[in-house]
N, C-alpha and C positions, 0 to 999 in steps of 0.2 A: 982754359977751359978745364974747372974740378969737376974727375966725375965720383962718383957714390960707390960703395961696394955694388948696387944690386947692378949701374952698370956695368961694370967694370969684370961681370959673372959673366952678365949678358952677349957681351964684347967676348972673350975670353974664351965660349961656347957655342963662339958665333950667333949670335943668338939676337944681334945687335938688328936694328930701325938700317932704311940704307938710303944714302939718299940722291938728286939727278934734278937736275936744271930738263921739265918737264913740256912739253904743250897742253897746254889750260886754254880753257876754252865756259866763257864766263859770258851767258846770253847769245849775243854775234863778234863778241871780244873775242879776241883769238889770238896769247903768248908768249909765251915766255918762264921760269915764274921755278924757282927751288922749292923741288917738295922731298919729305922724307915718308917714306914707307914703313908704317910700324907692325909689331907682330905683333901678339896675345902676349906672348912674353911682355915685351920693349913698349905695350900702354899701360898693362901697370904700374908700369915703373914710372909714367911720364910725368911731369910735374908743370908743366907749362900751364902759368893761370889761365881762367878763362874771362873771357871782359860779357859773353849773351856765350846764351847756348850754356851746354855740359859735353864734356869732353869724352873723347870715343871711351870705347865700354868695352866689354868681353862679351857682350853682346851682337856687338857690332862685324863680330868674326865668324860666328854664326852662321852653320851651311848654308844658303836658300837668303841671306841678309843682303841687305842695298848694301854700298860702300861707301864708307862713312869718311869725313872729314874735316875739320878745324883749320881755318885760314886765318893766319894773321892782321893783325887791324889795318897794315896797310892793304894789303888786298883786301878786304871789309869796302872804306875811306874811298879808295882810289875803281875801286867797280862797282863798291854798290849807292857809295853814295851815305846817307844817313839814315836809308830803308831797311830794314834788316835782312842780311841773307839769309837766318836760320832756317832751314827747312827747302832749302833754293839748291837745284839741282848746280852741278860742274863738275863740267866733260875734261876726262886730263888721259894723253891721251888717245882720248876716244873713249875711256871707258866712264860710264857714268856716277857720282857719287856724290850723296847730298850733305849737303853743308849741315854739322850738325851744332856748334859750333865756332866762334870766334876768340882766334888767344891776344895775349899783350903779349907781343915777342919782342918787347924791354926788357927783360928778365936776361940771365944771364943762360940761359939754356935756348935759346930758342931763339937767339941769335942770327941770321942770316937764312933763319928757315922761312919760307911762307905759308905754305900747307902743310901740311900733317895728312896722310891717307894713310888705308886700311889696308893690308896689302889684299890689290885685284884675284879672285878667285879664279 
């Protein structure tokens, strides 16, 4: 895995994103999926290509804002089929997040990550 200077600085300062396998509920379906919790710092440098919708932005971290999620193409197609998932709610460990985008996990950076989230406040 290649790290850019931004990623190296974030990891050195302890500002990196954290990954976990979490319990996710979409509609009535409950499943385990790898999640990556982004911080405001790591969200700025996050370069995952977006297929639909948008990336997680700084506005998603403002106090009082709803949690934001970007799901991978595999999660989208496996759980929504051809129906758009952007704008729908997903619950991760019982916290609600609004799906703002769908990522193309085919890039090297996104391998293994299935849902990217803002840290819950």
